[in-house]
N, C-alpha and C positions, 0 to 999 in steps of 0.2 A: 566667359563663352566663348569658346577659342574660334569659333563659325564665323562669330559676330565682327568678327574686322578681316580684311584680308593681311598679306605679309607688310602691307607699308602701313599698315594701321586705320585702313578707311572703312568706317563703321558700316555695317551690313546694309542698313535701310540707305544709308549715299551711294553705296555702290547701284542699289534697287533704283535710286534718282536716277542718276547718272547714268545709267543704263536705258531707261525711258527719256533722256534727255536727249541722248545720242541718237536714237532711235528717230525721233522728232525731225533733229534737224539734219540728219541724213537721208530726211523724207521717203523713210520706209513707213512710218505711221504722220499721216496725214491729217489733215481738220475734220472732225468727226468720226476718226476711227476707232473702233475699240480697243484696247490694249488688254492685256493678260491680265487673268484675275489674279486676286490674293492669291489661292490657292496656287496658282499653275506659277507666279513670281515667287513663293515658297519652294518648291519643287527645283526651279532656276538655279535659285539662288543659296538653297540648304540653309532656309533661315525659317524663324518662328512667326505663326500667321500676326502676330503682333508687328514686329519688324516689317512684314510687307506692309500691314495697314498704316504705318507711321510714314514710310515712305510715298505711299499714295497721299495719306491723310496732306502732307506737306506739298506733294505738286499742285493738288485743289488749291491749297493756300495762296498757294505761289502762281493760280491761276493759268498751270499747265495743261492742265486737264480738267473735267468736267466729272463729279460721280452720279450717277442719276441710280436712284433707288430701287432696285427691282431691273435695272437692265445692265449695268455696269460703268466700265470706268473707262471714260473716252478722251482723244486729242482735243483738247477746249480750242478754240477760236482765236484767230490771232489777234494780239492788241494792236491799240488802235495808240495814232499817234496824237497829239494832242491841237494838232492845228487843224484851221478849220480849211476847206479844200472846197476849188466851184464845182457844184455838180448841176450839170446844161440841165436845159425843160428841154426836149425835142421840140415842143409848140414854136418856142422862140426861137429856136435853129433854123427852124423851116422860112418863118417868116422876116428871118433876119434874110435870109435869099431868096426876097422875094413871093416868096410860094403862099401858097393854103395848105393849111395842117385841118385835118381830121380824123377822128379817130371811132376805132369800133370796139364793143365790150365785147367780149363771150366768156368772160366768167367774172363774176362776181360773189364770195360766198366766203360763210363764215367757216372754218373747220378747227380739231382737236391739234395741236401738235405735235408730231412725230417722233420719234426717238432722234431721228438723226436733227430734227427741227428744234428738237428741246434743246442739244448740243449747240445747232446754230447759233442761238437766239441766250443761249445762257437762262432758261425761264425752267421753271418745275414742270415736271410730266404733268398732261392734261390741259395744260394751258392754251388760252384760246389764239389764234391767227386768222388772219384775213387776209383771201386768196384773190388777185384778180390777174388775168389777162387781157391783153388790149393790143390792138393793131392798129399803128400808128400810119396814116399813109400823106407823102406831099405830092400835091396835085393827083390825088387820086391813084398814086403808085405806091405800092405798101415799102415801106424801108426799114419798118422795126417792129418785133414780135416783145413786148415787156410781159415777162411773167414775175408779177411781185407776191413776196409773200412780207407781212406788215404787223406787227407786231401789233395787238388788238389793245392792250394797258397804255401805249406810248400815244396811239393814233384813233383812240376809240370811235370818232364818226366815221370812220374811213368807208363804209358800208352805204353812207347816206349821201356822200357824194354823186355830184352827175358829171361823168367821164367823160361825156358827148361837151361837156363847156368847158372843163378847165382837166389837166393830167394829174394822175398821181403825185408826179415831184411837186408839182404845185401847192396841192394840201398839205404835203407831208413838212415842205420847207415852213409854211406858217403853224401844224400842228407843234412837227417836233423838230425845233428847231437845229438845227446840225452841229455836231460836235468830232464828227471826223467819219472815213469812210476809209473803206479800203478798193481795191478794183483786181480783177486778172481779165487777161484779156488772149482770147485763143482764137483759132483756125477750126472748126469742126462742122461736121457733117451734119444739117437738123435732121428731128425727127420728122416723118412722112406731116405731120399735122400742121407745124411749122411750117416746111416748104408750101405744103400748101397756100396758107395764110398769106406768106411771101411773093407767091407767085413764080419759085423758082423752077426749074432744070432739073433733070435727076443730074445728080453728081456735082452739084453746084454748092461750093462750101461756103459757110456762112461767117462772119463774126460776131462773136460772142461775147462779150461784156455781163462779167459778173460782178456785182457791187452789192458791197454791205455798207450800211450809214447807222450811224451813232449817235443819240440825243439821251440829254438827260441819263449817265450814264447805262445807258443800255442800246440794246440791238433794235433799233426801231424797221430796218425794211433789208431783206435781202432780194433783190432784184438780178434774174439771166434775161440780158437783153439783146436778141438775136435780129441781124441785120444779113441784107445780102451781099456776102463780098464783092458779087463783080458792080454791085451800084452802090457801096459805102465805105466809107473810110472815115479814121478817127485821126483828128489832129488837133494842135495845142495840150498846154499842162493842164492835166487834173489839180 
């Protein structure tokens, strides 16, 4: 087929793959974003459905994208390094400073994974996740809101834990031995409910740590950790 390759001889399926990889590399498409359908790629590159399908199948096999039946194709989660990194337990941090730690549990529930969570965890549609929302205190001052989603298959007893006596981190370190992790840190204005939990004033930003942990070749946990920007800082190496 004349249209199956460029003048330089690059097969059409490879041109599609290069296009998708380029968009991801340039940051146009980020983790969890939907990418064009096979039909859209057929029109864009002037190729058959079979060619577009091959490109997406190969990208899925290479773990660049995730294909969710009935929902579409999404940019896959970033790959984890095989090295083990230190995951700090906030209760230990507080106690190491000679202060008292306590926590308040706001949510502890079993939910069905939404489409974006299916992609983030690499799970089949309809999979079960556990969700917790906890405020951590240092000497009765709120210093962190922990909004955590947990893979039920990796940590099946999560809902049975007493998080007034231990932290999710402590349980997960026992139930899901750490294989790897990824982090993102940013300054962000908190939603009203988070600001209220942290007793923050108007227009006060948070330091937000977004963290995913890996165990037994699966995503074990995805957590968003909110900290009052004027009272908290990160130090050391992860």
